[in-house]
Each structure stands twice: as structure tokens, then as C-alpha cells.
N, C-alpha and C positions, 0 to 999 in steps of 0.2 A: 469432352474434357477441353481446358480452359487453356488459354495461351499461357506460356508461362512467366512472360515480363521478366520483370527483375523484383524478385521476392526477397523480403529482408525480414527475419525474424527478429523479436528485440533483444534475445539473448547475442544476436550477431550484431546489432546495430551498437549494443553497450561495448562489445570488444573492439568494433572499431572505432566508435567515439572516444574510449577511454583508453585503447591501446597504446604502448609506447613505439609503435613501428610504423615507419613512415615506407610506403612503395618507392621504389628506385627512380619509378618515371615521375615523380612528383617535382615539379619545379617550386620551391617554395618562396615566392618573391611577393610583394602587396600588388602589383598588377594582377599575377596570377591569382592570387586571394579575391579580388575585385570581380575578375570574370567567375569565380564559384559562385560568388555572393550573387550575381547575376542569374547564374544556372539556377540556384534556390527558388529565386523570386519567377522566374521563368517555368519551372516544373511546376510550382504551387497554381501559376497562373492556367497552365495545360490541364492540371487536375481539375480545378473549377470548371473549365470549360467542358471537360468531359463529363463531369455532374450535370451541368445544364443540358447536354445532350442527351444523357440517359433519363433526366425528366421530361424532354420533349416526346422520347420513344422508350415507353419502359420496357426495354427488352433485357434477356440475359446477356447478350452480346454486347449491348451499351454497359452495361454492368459491370463485363469482363475489362471491358475500355478503361472504364475507371478505376478497376482495381490495379490495373497496369497504371495506368497515370500516378496512383497513390505510391506503389512501389518506386516509380520512378523519381517521385517527389522525396521519398525517403532516401534514396540512394544519393540524389542530389544534395541533402542534408549531412549523409553519412561522408561524402567527398569532400564538403566544405570543411567539417570538423576536421578531416585528415589535415586539409591544408592550413588551417587554424592551428594545428597543433605543431604544424612542421614549422611554420613560421615563428610560433613561440618560440620552439626551440632555436632559430637561427637568432632571433632577438636577444635569448639569454645568453647564446656564445658571445653575442657583440656587447652586451651588457656585463658579461663577465659575473652575473647575479643568480648563479643558478639555486641558491638557498633559498630565494624568495618566490620559488615557484613550489606548488603543491605535488610534487612528485621529483624524482630524482634522475639526474642524467649527469654524466662525468663533466667537469669545469671547475673552473676556477671562481670563488663566489665571493671573494675580499674585495674586488674592484666598486665602486659606486655606481650605479645605473645612469646613462645617459638620458636625460629628460626627455627629449623627443622619443627614444626609443621605448623608455619607459610609457609614455603616453599611447604609441601603439599598441605595445603589450597590453595596457589594462583595455584599451578600445576592442580588442579581439578578444580578451578573455569576457567581456559584457556580452558578445555577440555570442560567445561560444554558450553562456549562460542561458541565452535566449533561444539560440536553437536545442539545447539538451538540458531541459531542467531534470535535476536529480530525479531518479526514479527509486521508488520502493518495491523490495522483492516481494512479489504475493506470496501468500502462504501463513498467514495467523489468521484464518477465518474461522477456524473450528468447523469446515467443511464436513457435510455429509459425502463420503465417498461410495460410488455405485458397487454394488454388488450383481455380478452377474449368475443367472441369468434372469435379466430383465427386460426382454425384449417382446412383452405383450402387456397388456392391460392387467391381465391376471397375476403377473409377475414383478409388478412395477415394485419400484423401491420407494417407500414414504417419505416424503419431505419432513413430517412432524411440524408443519406451519401453524402458527397461532395466529390469529388475526392481529394486524398493523405489526407484524414483525417479520426481519429479513431471514431468509434461509439460501444458504449457498450449498450447493451440490456439486463435485467434481467427476468427471468420467471420460472415457475415451470412443470414440467411433473409428472401427475397422471397416473395412470393404464390407459393404452389404448389411452393416450392423444397425441397430436400431435402439434406444434407452428409453424406458419408461419409468415416468416418477407419478409418485400419486401425491395429492393434496386435499384435506376437506377446507370447504367454504359454506359462509353462510348465503340466504338468498340476498340477492341485491348488492353483495359485494363486488369488488375489479379486483383482476388478478393482472399482475406485471411481471413479464418472464422473460429473460435476457441470456441468451447463451454467448457466453465472451469466448473467442475462439483466438484472441490475441495473446501477447506475453511469449515466452519460451513454448517451442514445440518440439517433440521429439526427435523430427527429422524436417528439412526443409523441402520446398515442393520441387520435384514430386516425391514422394505421394501424398504429402500432408498438406491439404490445399485451403485449409480453413472453413470450407464453404458449408454451413449448418444450414438445417431448416428447421423449424419448431410448430408443432401441432397443440393445439389446447383441444383436449378431447372430453366430451361430456361424461355423465355420470354413467352412462351404459358401457364405458368403455372402448365403444366403435367410433361414436359420430363427431366428425371433426368440424368444432365452434370456428375456429379461425386457423389460417395457417401463416407463416411468415418466412420468407427467404431471407431477404438483405437488408433489414431495416436497422441492425444495430451495428456498432462498430467495434471491430476486435482490437482492444487497447491492453488487455493484461494487468489493469490496475495502474498502469503507467501513463505517462504523457506522449508517449508513441503509439500511433495506432497503425498496427501490422495490416489489418485487413478491414474493406468493408461488406465481406461477406458473413458476418456474424449476424443473429437474429434476434427480433424482439416483438413479444405482443404487448401492447402498452394500456393498461386501463378498459379491459376487455369485460361486461358486465356478466355477472354470472346471475341466471334468471332465478335459480331453485338452488336450495341447501344439498349438500351431498359432497362427495367423494369425486375430484375431477384429476384428469391426467395430461402430461407433459410429454410428448413424444419429441426426442431429439435424435437426428438424423442428416447422413450427408446430404449436400446437393445432388451427386451422381452416384451408380453403383459401386463406384471406387472410390469414392470421397474418404479422406482419412483426416480425423481430425484427434491430436493427441498432444494435450488434453484439452477438455473445454471446461469451463466454469458456468453452471446454470444458476443464476441468480431469480428467486422467486420471492412476491411478497403478495400477500391479499389486503386489502384495504377496505374499510367501511366507512362511510360517511360521503356526503358530496365533496368536503375540500374546501378551503379558504380561497375566495376570489382576490385576484391580486388589485391593487390601490393604485393608481397613476399619481404624481410622476414616481416611476420608479426604474427609466432608463439609463442608470448609472450603478455603478456598484456603490457609490456615496448615498444614494438614494432607494437603494434597495429596500423592498418588503422584508418582514421577518419570513424566513425560510424555515429551517429546521435549528432551531435553539438547544432545544433537549429533548429527551426521548431518541426514538428510532426512525420515527417516519415524518413526513410532512407532506399533504397532499394540496396543490394548489392549481385554481383554476383561472385562465385568464384569455386574450385575446390578442393577436398582433392586429391591430386596427388599421395601421397603413404601412406601408413598404417602409423598410427602414427601421421599424419599432424595434424596440429591444427591451425585455423585462428581466429584472436581477432579483435573487432572491439569496438571502443571506445563510450560510451554514456556518455555526460554531463546531469546531471539531478540535479534537484532540490528536497531537503527533501519531500516525500510524492508523487511526481510523480509516476503513472501507467503504466509500459510498457506493450504490447503485443509484444510477441517476437516469430516468427514462421521461421522455415527452411522449405525448397521444394527441397525434395532429387529426384525430376525427373521434371526441368525447361522444359525438351524437352516432357515430355508425352511420353517415347516412353520405350522399353522392360528392359531399364538399370536405377536402382533406388541405391540411395547412401542412405546407413542407418545411419541417422546422432544423434548426440549427440549436446546437447546443455548445457550452463552453463551462469551465469554471476558472474562476480568477484567484489566485494565491493574494494573502495577505498583504505582501509588498507589492502587489497591482499587476503582476505578468499575468497574462493568460495562459494556462497550462497546456491546453490541448492544440498542438501544432500539427497539422489544421484543424480546424474546430470539427466537433461530432458532426457529419452530414452525410449521411447514410440512406438509404432506402431504395425499394425496388415496388412499388404498389400504388396506392393512391384510390382504392376503390373502397366499396363499402363492406366486402370480403376480405380484402387486403387493405386495410387501411395505414396511413403513414405514422410511423413510429420512428423513434429515436433513442438511442439508449448508450451508456459507457459505464465503467467501473473505474474507480480512483483510491489510491491508496495515496492520501494527503500526508506531505512531508513534515511540517511542521504545526504546532499547535496555532491557532487565532481562527479569525472570521473571513470565512471564503464566501463568495457570492458566486452564484449559478446563474448565468446568463441561457435566455431562450429567445430565439427570433426566427422569422420567416427567410426561407432562402430565396433570394434576389427579390423579387415583388410580391411573392406568397403573402397572402393575409388570412385570419381566420382564426377559429378558437382552438385552444388546447388545452390538456391535463398534464400535470408536472407532478412526478411523485421521486423524493429525495430520501432515499431508504439508509440509514446507518446499519452495516452489517457485520461489522465486528463487534463482539457481545458487549454490551455493558456490563459493568461491576464495579465492586466497591473501588477497585483501584483499575479500571480500564487501560492505564499506561502508566510504567514507572518512569517519571520524569523528574530530573531534578539539575540543579546547577552547582559547578564548583569552579576552584580556582587550582591551577596547575602548582603543585607543591603544598597546595593548602587542603587539598582534597575538598568535600562537601559537608556542610552544616545539615543540610536535608538528608542526605543519605552517606553517613559516615563511612569513609573506607582507611587505606592506608597508605601514607605518602612517604618516599622515600627518594633516594638518588641513586641513577644508574650511569654508568660509562658507555656510550655510545648508542646506537638506535637500529631498530629494523631498515630496510629498505622500503621506498615507497614508490612501487610501480605503479606505470598508470594501469590500473587493472581491478575492475569494478565487478569482476564477477565472482566474488566471494557471495555465494549464495549456499540455500541448503541443500539443492540439487544440484551443486558444482563445489564440490570439496578442494580446497585450497591447501598447498604446502607452504611452509615457512619460506619467506621470500629470502633471507639471508639478513646480515649484517650490513649495513651503509658504511659503518665506522665502528670501531670499537674503542675510540677514545672521544673524551669531551663528558664532562659530567653535566647530566641533564635531571631535573626533577621529574617524578611520576607521581600518579595519582593509580591506586589499585581499588576496583569495587567488586566484590563478590555476589553472586546471585542464585539463586539456587531452582532448579525445576521439580517441583513436588509432585509432580504427576508420576504415573506408572509409564507411560509412553515417552517418546523422544519429543522434544519440542522444538518448530523452527522460530528460533528467535531470531529477530530484528532489532539491530542497534542503529539509532540515529544521532548522530553528533553534529551540534551548531556550534561551531567555532567562535561565532560573534564577531568579536575584536580581534581573536588570535590567528592574524592573516600574515602573510608575504615574509619577513622574518621571523615571524612568530608561530609559524604553522604548527599544529598539531600532529602526533603519530599515535594511530589507535590500533589495538589488537586485542582479541581475545584468547583466553587459554582454558584448559579443561582444569578444574579442581579449585581448591579454594587457597593456593599458595603460588607467587609467582616470583620467579626466581631472576631478578634483573641482570645477574651474572650469564645465564644462558638462556638467553630471549627466545630461542625456538624451542624450549623445550615444552611440552604439553598444549602447543599450538592449535589454534583453532581455525582462525582466519583473521584477516587484517582487513580496513577498511579500503585500502586501496587507494594510493596516493594521500592528500590530506584533505579534510574538510575545507571546502572554499566557498562561501561558508559553512555548506550543509555537505555531510556524507552521510552514505548508509551502506549497511553490509548486515549478511544473515548467514547463521550456522545453526548446526543442528547439536542439542544439547541433550543428551540421553535420559531416560526417566531417572528420578531419583538422586541426579548428578548436580553438581556446581560448576560456575565459570567464573572466571576473573578477567573483568576488563580494564584494560590498562591504557593510559592516556599519558604520553609523554609531549617531549619538545622535539621538532627537528632540529633546532641549532643549541648549542651548549647554553649554559647560564653563563652570563646575566642576561642574555636576549630572551629568556623564555617569557610568555605571555603572564602578565600578571591581572588579568582582566577575567570576566566568568566565561565559562564555555555551559552548554547546555547537554545533557544527555537523556535520551528516550531509551526505554527497554520495552519492545513489544513482543508477543507471543509467548511469555510465560503462562501456563496455566492461571486464571485468575480466582477470585473467590467470591461467594455469595454473599457472604457476612463477616463481622468481626468483632472483636471488645479490643477496644484500646485504652489503656487506663490514663488518665487526663493527668495525673500526676507525674509518673515514669515515662510515659509514652509506650512502655511495653504494648506490643500487640499481636493477638491470637486471630489469625485469619481462617475461615472454617468454608470448606465447599461439602455440603454433606451428600449431595447428588454424586461426587465422584469418592467420597468418604477420605478427604484429605486435610489437613492443616499445616499452617506455619506459623511459627513463633518467633518474635525478634526482639531481644534485650537492647534496647538503644543504650542504656550505660555501657555494655560491654561489647555492642554489634554482634554478639552471638546470635545465631538464626538454627534452629532447628523443624527440621519438617518430619511426617508422619502419616499413618491412617489414623481414622478416627470413625468412629459409628453415633450415628444421630435417630434420637427417637422424639416425637411430635405429640405433644398431649396438651389440649387446649391451647392456651395461650404460651405455653411454654414449650421450649424447644431444648431438649437435655441432650449433650454430646460426651463422648469420652474416648480414651484411647490408652492403650498400656504400653508401659516400658519395660525395662529390664528383660526378664527372660520372655517376653513376647515380641521380642526385636525391634522395640521401637527406642528412640532416644528420651524419650520423656513419659511420665504419665500426667494426662491432660484431662481434666473433668471440667464442667462448667454448665450454665445455663443461662437462656436469653428468653426473658419476657417480651415475645413480640408484639404485644398488646401494649406496651409501655415503653419497649425500646432500650430497658435496662438489661445488665448483662454482667455475669461473675465467671472468674473461672480460675482454677489452681494450675499450673504448671511446675512439675516436679522432674528435674532431670536426673537421671541416673547416679550421677555424682553426689546428690541428695540436696542440691540447690532448688527453693522454692521460690516460685514468682506468684504474686496473688494479683489479682486485675480485678477492678471493680469500675465500671462505666454506665453512666446514669443514661447515654443517649449513644446508641450503636448507629444510629442512621446519620451522624455528622462525622465518621472516623475518616482520617486522610490516611494517604499511603506513605507518609515519613514519620520518623520519630521528630518529634517538637525541636 
């Protein structure tokens, strides 16, 4: 058994980071806060020292010491965040400027802020943002879920991998449990597999120790090709690393074509991991070699610009060399990033450190991804993590050697969120005027919801309405309705970038079940809220039942006329996406279709009407025919049409049950957008 140390799961960290509770022993003064800032620096130095010792003597005991040092670092960060939050409260009490906060506490907000106190407040907020970048709630991966029994190669769950395509599976390990997964691969291909044991877990340690092992097994179902213990970092898709005990097999070449197996299990017979996420990708080809100079984000080589996968090769030529590769991402994209420290599988290993840089220049992983216990031909060095990016833009993946380590490497960057015609529904709006890209309904309400410092709104952690902060004060609101056309519940993630709507113009965001929002009863049909205000970015998740709709409501923290008049951006991720669409270039009316799942969604741009239903498809030659019945067949409309997949032209007719007919003609279905024009 391991030493328990100070183990901190991401859910707990989020609660500590963003809760409004201050412990009674906390003395919130600038002096105390500075001492805590030093403790973060010292804890990080201790962690780096522990990692160095582990590399000198690659033993499990040293790995446990590193794990404890990581948990101590996380604890120091959490304590520092608590002290910042407490000091910020004191500053707001002194300034009397409570409404300029992204959350609600009692006080008088009518006094002008003192400039020196405001400067300290802004400095602490900047430090807080650096310590705790906004995480996304994982869950929008369309992952394959394990089905027991799967404890032998003969009962392995198939992953359904395609070459150069990423697959994510989820499962759990109980005491003495093993899980087998199978995948097909061509000769000469390389497999990259990563067991992420980070993120929220069912219980803290003990018994949930997050310590996984991973075997790559040959086509005979028994011969172990490669084993890994601690090369991966468990971070659960966000910027907080909960464990260095995740597993990663990076870039192993497969000699023959056939069906191979991955075995996931715990380090010890009593190990519990609930849940884990298994990222797997099979790549073909040698990859693209780096081109120097690429030692800054500004001079980065192209990495993953489009598509699903990029494979890069390079070398750390001298101690301190860093190589950067760009990644073009949509908000909500989930990436699996893995470095192979021994592409040749010989006696020489490169000890790698990975990170990813936000478009605004911040490095997201603190500390950088730096794990591993090994460094031999049979247990080569590798590093891996997953990340759900918070905003659209160009990111940069960096790779370097730990300390003075040099040598060759392989790098895979894989987009594991599914690509579709509308991978993410992202649009801008102005409060009280809603959006021209995604029209909603605007109105005025009296009062608003409380904004508690609680970002626990997630699909596995249901929220209750926080109640009203006040019932008076007219505020503009925008309401947007979205539908889940699938038959099963969808975990929906909402990302709001307030942009310039900050301080006295903070936004309040909540989601409601159904298509109608009642501003006179702001708790009716409540699903979740964003917790605090976006500052500038806020994220929350919630479940939407199959076939149901939800309404996203955005209002202002303060009454008019102080409401923000500049754009905000909203991103909706996690709703079922579609494989093709017909969009009329004149009206903008759009019919989206997914033949695999047998569903459609139709939107009338002029009226804002959206209907969803089931559909059947038949493909013959170049023609894809589809249709769905309405009326007595239980659907909201009759839908008929076809697409010439060879020319890209498509036509469709949508007849509502009230007799309204929409005709769509699209000469190029391959250039359709997600929005009405």
C-alpha cells in the first residue's frame, strides 16, 4: 500500500477553489497571503526535487514520494486560493464595491473603490487566474463504456478503432479487477494508449488510489508486448494534475496486422480506480519532422491544424531546448497528447516534459506534465495527458527534456472529440439584443439569481436553484433554446466568454428545462447555473434528457443602465451532432441529418422554429435518400429528400403537421454553417 499523503481529487479542488467558505483559522492579510504564495513556490520546488530523485533511482517507493509531493503542491495551491478569496472579500468590504465581484456576498456596493485597494484586488485576481485556469467538465466524448465481463482477451470489449482516429473508452477497476479492450491495426502501425486516472473519482484515497497499469498484448491474446506503470499524468481533461500514477504506452510499433489487446488493471490487488478513461489511437506513417527554430509559441511548427491526428518527430538537441507545435481548436475540443521518449526502442531514452499554451499565452498545465517510471527498452519513457480546451483559437503544445535530458522523441496530438458539420455551436450576442447568428428571445426581468462561488454544476453533480439575490431592479435578459434530438440523455457543456462584460457589468447565466423561460419565476424548471459570473470565462455542465429542449438565459448582475453593451460569446458542446445537412442559401433554413442514429433536426431561420425527429436513410450509388413520417406516425413533420454525394447537391421538403411546407435547395452541402445567415 502507498503512503496516503495529501490526496486531492479535482472535484474537491474545484470546491476549495471556488467555494465561498473560509476556514475560521485563516487570517486574511497581505502578509499571510505572501507567505502562502511562498509555500506554493516551495511545494513546487519540492515536487521537482522528488521527480529528480525518482529519475536517479527508478523505484516505486520514489514514485510514491513524487506522488505525495504532487499532492502537497496541490494542497499548497488550494490553500493559497483560499487565502486569495478571503483577502478579496476583505478588500471588497473595505471598498464597498461588492457588485464588482463575480459572485455575491452581503454588502453595500454603492461606494467608489479606493484605487490602492482596487490595485491589490486586481493583482490577486490575476494570481488566482494563473493558479486555477477554468477547467471544463469532461463527459462530451461519446466514449465507449465497458461491458462486463471483460476480464480476458476472449471477452475483450472492442474499441472500433479506425486508423488515424481517436477512440475514448471509460471503465472502472475494483479490487483484483482487470479490463480488456481490443482493436485492429495494420502491420507497421503504431499504437498510442493512455489511461487517465485523473478528474473526479467515486471516492478519495483510500481505497481509490488512481494507480493504473497498462499492458499491450499481441494478437495471440497472451503475449505482452509492452507494459507501463506510471508514465502518464492523471488530469481528467483539465489543468489540474491529480496523480502521476496514470499509464501511457507511446508509439509502440506493431509488427503484424491483426487484433491486439489492451489490459487495464490496478498496481496492487486492492487498487481501485473509478472511473478511468482510456484514450487509444493507431497511427500510420512516419510522421512529420520538426523544423528549427521552433523554440517559442510564436515560432511553432504547424501541428494539428485540421483533422483528427498529427504525428511529429524531433529531438531535444541540447539541454534546455523546447519545441513548439500549433493546435487549431474549437472551444470544447478534447485532445490526447502523448510524447514517445524512445521511438527506436533502444537503450537510450529521452525524459520528456509536455505542456500546452493557451491562445492568451498562459501555460495551462501547472505543474507541467512530467511523469514516468522506467527508461528501458522494455519500459520506455513516455508522457501523456488529456485536455478539454476552454476557448477557440490556436494553442501550442510544447515538448522538452527534463533537466539536462536530450534525445529523440515522437509526438502525437489527437483530437478526440468527434468532428461533424457543427462540432461546436458557438455564437456571439449582446445583452438585451440577443444574437444575429443564433436568434433568441430578449426581454426584461426584475431581480436575478444568486451567484454563489460554486462551479460544481456538472452532469454527475446535480444543482438546486440558488434562490434570488434580489427581486427588484430591471435587468435585460437573452434566452436561447436548444434541443437534444437523440434518444438518450446528453451531457451538455456551456462555455460563456464574457469578453468585456466584467466588474460592474458581470453576467449571470443559468439553464432551464424546456423551451419557455418565466422571468417572474426564475427557479421554475431550473437545471443548473454557471456559479459566480464568467470572469471572463465560465463553464458548467448539465444533463438534457433525450428528445428534450433546454433554454439558456443570460442576464446582468446589476440593473440597467449599467448592463453590458458589448458582445459576449456562448459555446454549446455535447449535444448530438450530425453527419450531413442541407442548408438553403436563400432562406438559411437547415435540415441536419444523422443516418447512423436515424435522427434529424430542422430549423426555420425566419421564425426560429426547430423540430426534431427520427429518419430513415437509403444509399444507392451516388444518391442518399432519406425520409421520416409525421402525423399519425408520431413525428412533428414529414421529411423527404436526397443528397447527391458525388456532386454535393441536395434537396429536401419539410411539411409540418399544421400544413406549413419548407422547400430546401442546396447546391453544395459541403460548405454549410451552423448558423442562420
